[in-house]
C-alpha positions in Angstrom: 0.0 0.0 0.0 1.7 3.3 -1.1 0.5 6.2 0.9 0.2 9.7 -0.8 3.3 11.9 -0.6 1.3 14.5 1.3 0.4 11.9 4.0 4.0 10.8 4.3 5.0 14.5 4.7 2.4 15.1 7.4 3.6 12.0 9.3 7.2 13.2 9.1 6.2 16.7 10.3 4.3 15.2 13.2 7.2 13.0 14.1 9.5 16.0 14.1 7.1 18.1 16.2 7.0 15.3 18.8 10.7 15.9 19.5 10.6 19.7 19.9 11.6 21.0 23.3 14.2 18.3 23.8 17.3 16.9 22.2 16.6 14.9 19.1 17.8 11.4 19.6 18.8 9.5 16.5 18.0 5.9 16.6 19.2 3.0 14.4 16.9 0.0 14.4 18.7 -3.3 14.0 17.2 -5.8 11.5 18.2 -9.4 10.8 18.0 -11.6 7.7 19.6 -15.0 7.1 20.1 -14.6 3.3 23.7 -14.5 2.2 23.4 -12.2 -0.8 23.5 -8.4 -0.1 21.1 -7.9 -3.0 18.6 -10.6 -2.1 15.1 -9.2 -2.5 14.2 -9.3 1.2 17.5 -7.7 2.2 17.2 -4.8 -0.2 13.6 -4.3 0.7 14.3 -3.7 4.4 17.2 -1.4 3.4 14.6 0.4 1.2 12.3 0.7 4.3 15.3 2.2 6.2 15.9 4.8 3.4 12.3 5.9 3.6 12.4 6.3 7.3 15.7 8.2 7.1 14.2 10.6 4.5 11.0 11.2 6.5 12.7 11.8 9.8 15.8 13.8 8.6 18.0 10.9 9.5 16.6 10.5 13.0 15.3 7.0 12.4 17.4 4.5 10.4 17.6 0.8 9.9 20.8 -1.3 9.8 20.4 -4.7 8.2 22.5 -7.6 9.4 22.1 -10.3 6.8 24.1 -13.5 6.2 22.8 -14.9 9.5 25.1 -12.5 11.3 22.7 -12.3 14.3 21.7 -16.0 14.2 19.2 -18.3 12.7 15.6 -17.4 11.9 14.6 -19.0 15.2 17.2 -17.2 17.1 16.2 -13.9 15.5 12.5 -14.5 16.5 13.6 -15.2 20.1 15.6 -12.0 20.1 12.8 -9.9 18.7 10.3 -11.3 21.2 12.4 -10.0 24.2 13.4 -6.7 22.5 17.1 -7.6 22.0 16.6 -7.2 18.3 14.3 -4.6 16.7 13.3 -6.2 13.3 13.6 -9.6 11.7 12.7 -10.9 8.3 11.7 -14.6 8.6 9.7 -17.1 6.7 6.2 -17.6 8.0 6.7 -21.2 8.9 8.7 -20.7 12.2 5.9 -18.4 13.3 3.3 -21.1 12.9 3.8 -22.5 16.5 3.8 -19.0 17.9 0.7 -17.4 16.3 -1.8 -19.9 14.9 -3.2 -17.7 12.3 0.1 -17.7 10.4 -0.6 -21.3 9.5 -3.3 -20.1 7.1 -1.1 -18.6 4.3 1.3 -21.6 4.7 -1.4 -24.1 3.7 -0.9 -26.1 0.5 -2.6 -24.9 -2.7 -4.3 -22.1 -0.9 -3.6 -19.5 -3.6 -4.6 -19.8 -7.3 -1.5 -17.9 -8.5 1.2 -15.5 -7.4 -1.0 -12.6 -8.3 -3.9 -14.0 -6.2 -1.5 -14.6 -3.3 -0.4 -10.9 -3.4 -3.9 -9.6 -3.6 -5.0 -11.9 -0.7 -2.1 -11.0 1.6 -2.8 -7.3 0.9 -6.4 -7.7 2.0 -8.0 -7.2 5.4 -7.6 -10.9 6.1 -3.8 -10.6 5.5 -3.7 -7.6 8.0 -5.6 -9.7 10.5 -2.9 -12.4 10.3 -0.2 -9.9 10.9 -2.0 -8.4 13.9 -2.5 -11.8 15.4 1.2 -11.9 16.5 1.0 -8.9 18.8 -0.1 -10.7 21.9 3.1 -12.8 21.5 5.3 -9.8 21.4 5.6 -9.2 17.6 4.3 -6.4 15.5 3.6 -7.8 12.0 4.6 -5.1 9.6 4.3 -6.8 6.2 4.3 -9.9 4.1 7.1 -10.3 1.5 7.1 -12.8 -1.4 8.9 -16.1 -1.1 7.8 -17.5 -4.4 6.1 -20.8 -5.1 7.7 -23.9 -3.6 8.1 -27.0 -5.8 9.8 -30.4 -5.6 13.2 -31.1 -7.2 14.7 -34.5 -7.5 16.8 -36.9 -9.6 13.7 -37.8 -11.6 10.7 -35.8 -12.9 7.7 -35.7 -10.5 4.8 -35.2 -12.9 2.0 -36.6 -10.8 1.5 -37.3 -7.1 2.2 -41.0 -7.8 5.7 -40.1 -8.8 6.4 -38.7 -5.3 5.4 -41.9 -3.5 8.1 -43.3 -1.3 10.7 -40.5 -2.0 12.6 -39.1 0.9 11.9 -35.4 0.6 13.6 -32.8 2.7 11.2 -30.4 4.5 11.7 -27.6 7.1 11.3 -28.6 10.7 7.6 -28.2 10.9 4.6 -30.4 11.6 2.7 -28.8 8.8 5.4 -29.4 6.2 5.8 -33.0 7.3 2.0 -33.4 6.9 2.0 -31.9 3.4 4.7 -34.1 2.0 3.4 -37.2 3.8 0.0 -36.6 2.2 1.8 -36.9 -1.2 2.8 -40.4 -0.1 6.5 -39.4 0.3 8.7 -39.7 3.4 9.1 -36.3 4.9 12.7 -35.8 6.1 13.2 -32.6 8.3 16.7 -31.2 7.7 18.4 -27.8 8.1 18.6 -26.0 4.7 22.4 -25.9 4.9 22.6 -29.7 4.9 20.4 -30.3 1.8 23.1 -30.0 -0.8 25.2 -32.8 0.8 22.0 -34.8 1.5 21.1 -34.7 -2.2 24.6 -35.5 -3.3 25.0 -38.5 -1.0 21.5 -39.9 -1.5 20.6 -39.3 2.1 17.5 -37.7 0.6 16.0 -38.2 -2.8 14.5 -34.8 -3.2 13.8 -31.4 -1.6 11.3 -28.6 -2.2 11.8 -24.9 -2.4 11.5 -21.9 -4.7 13.6 -21.3 -7.8 16.0 -18.8 -6.3 16.8 -21.2 -3.5 17.3 -24.1 -6.0 19.8 -21.7 -7.7 21.3 -19.9 -4.7 22.2 -23.1 -2.8 23.4 -24.7 -6.0 21.0 -27.7 -5.5 20.8 -27.9 -9.3 24.3 -29.4 -9.2 22.9 -32.4 -7.2 19.5 -32.9 -8.9 18.4 -31.8 -12.3 14.6 -32.0 -12.4 12.6 -29.1 -11.0 8.9 -30.2 -11.0 6.6 -27.2 -10.7 4.2 -28.5 -8.1 3.9 -25.0 -6.6 2.3 -26.7 -3.6 2.9 -23.7 -1.3 3.3 -20.0 -1.6 4.2 -19.5 2.1 5.3 -15.9 2.4 8.0 -14.1 4.4 7.1 -12.0 7.4 8.6 -8.7 8.4 8.3 -8.6 12.2 9.2 -5.8 14.7 9.7 -6.3 18.4 6.6 -5.0 20.3 8.9 -3.7 23.0 10.9 -1.7 20.5 7.7 -0.5 18.7 6.1 0.6 21.9 9.1 2.9 22.7 8.4 4.9 19.6 6.0 7.9 19.5 2.7 7.3 17.8 3.9 9.4 14.8 7.1 7.3 14.5 5.0 4.1 14.8 2.9 5.3 11.8 6.0 6.1 9.8 7.5 2.6 10.5 4.2 0.9 9.4 3.9 3.1 6.3 7.6 2.5 5.2 7.2 -1.2 5.7 4.1 -1.4 3.6 5.7 0.7 0.9 8.7 -1.7 0.8 6.4 -4.5 -0.2 6.0 -3.4 -3.9 9.8 -2.9 -4.1 10.5 -6.4 -2.7 8.0 -7.9 -5.2 9.7 -6.2 -8.1 13.1 -7.4 -6.9 11.7 -10.9 -6.3 10.3 -11.2 -9.9 13.7 -10.1 -11.3 15.6 -12.5 -9.1 13.3 -15.4 -10.0 13.7 -14.7 -13.7 17.5 -14.7 -13.4 17.5 -17.8 -11.3 15.3 -19.7 -13.7 17.5 -18.8 -16.6 20.6 -19.8 -14.8 19.4 -23.2 -13.7 18.2 -24.0 -17.2 21.6 -22.9 -18.6 23.2 -25.4 -16.1 21.1 -28.3 -17.4 18.2 -28.2 -15.1 14.9 -29.5 -16.6 11.8 -27.5 -15.4 8.9 -29.9 -15.5 5.2 -29.1 -15.7 3.0 -31.3 -13.4 -0.5 -32.4 -12.8 -1.2 -30.1 -9.9 -4.7 -31.5 -9.4 -3.4 -34.9 -8.5 -1.4 -33.3 -5.6 -4.2 -31.0 -4.5 -6.6 -33.9 -4.3 -4.5 -35.4 -1.4 -4.6 -32.3 0.8 -8.0 -32.6 2.5 -6.5 -34.4 5.6 -3.9 -31.6 6.0 -6.7 -29.0 6.1 -8.7 -31.1 8.5 -5.8 -31.4 10.9 -4.5 -27.9 10.9 -7.5 -25.7 9.9 -9.4 -27.1 12.8 -11.3 -24.1 14.2 -14.1 -22.0 12.8 -11.8 -18.9 13.0 -9.0 -20.5 10.9 -11.6 -21.9 8.4 -13.1 -18.4 8.1 -9.6 -17.0 7.3 -9.0 -19.6 4.7 -12.2 -18.7 3.0 -11.5 -15.0 3.2 -8.2 -15.4 1.5 -9.5 -17.7 -1.2 -12.5 -15.4 -1.9 -10.2 -12.5 -2.8 -10.7 -11.8 -6.5 
């Protein structure tokens, strides 16, 4: 959501007025990201958010991004944000599933019809409700970022759900991800992302699942050649701020932070689309085979996953709200 320039200017003026009568204290918010590349879409998006804040506060509010896992894993970043030891973290939605239940909803398989639908749905009132649901746990949900569509890659093409049967497929450490892959008839194998390359090379696992930039960035295409576009999940990234840090800001500065975060979303999506196109071209040039699949055969197996995890009227309402977005 891009706010009008006049509104941004008014927020900046209010923020400046709130500091009159005292010494203006410059503040640098610390933000964490695990991605190694300095130009990874989520990294540059948070930097963009910091630029907007600096512009609108005359340099009084800034953001310093620590990527490459410099401040720990995603789980460690979440723990630090909760207690206020870290101001901001960009994490995948999956580690938040056990903390705020509503974040399970956008993680569900085949929830979105397309990337475009996913973006419109997460920008809706239902998306904002999911972000707000983390506040009682100590997190201010500022925005959703894209993480692309996750698909299966293996040493053989996976064209139908029958092709996945019996395969050892790496998944993140998550009950939901285990359930999704198990519903396909495969053997879900939780494993840290950093161990996947070796696991694929040695045959410890038969396959993994992730987006195209990860298939490229972690060089998994060197270990397996078939990227089968199941697109079974479009689980987004979340931009979280510590409620303790947020509550220390003036109401005007809080509004500036929220506005800058929302404006960074369009920037991140543009950078994501560019990165995905580059990664797709690269893996193809390295010999990867991008395979079209029968998505309906996979989707037909997901009813037990929804029954298990979308098990309250409130969660079911949110699923419908997101799916109903045109």
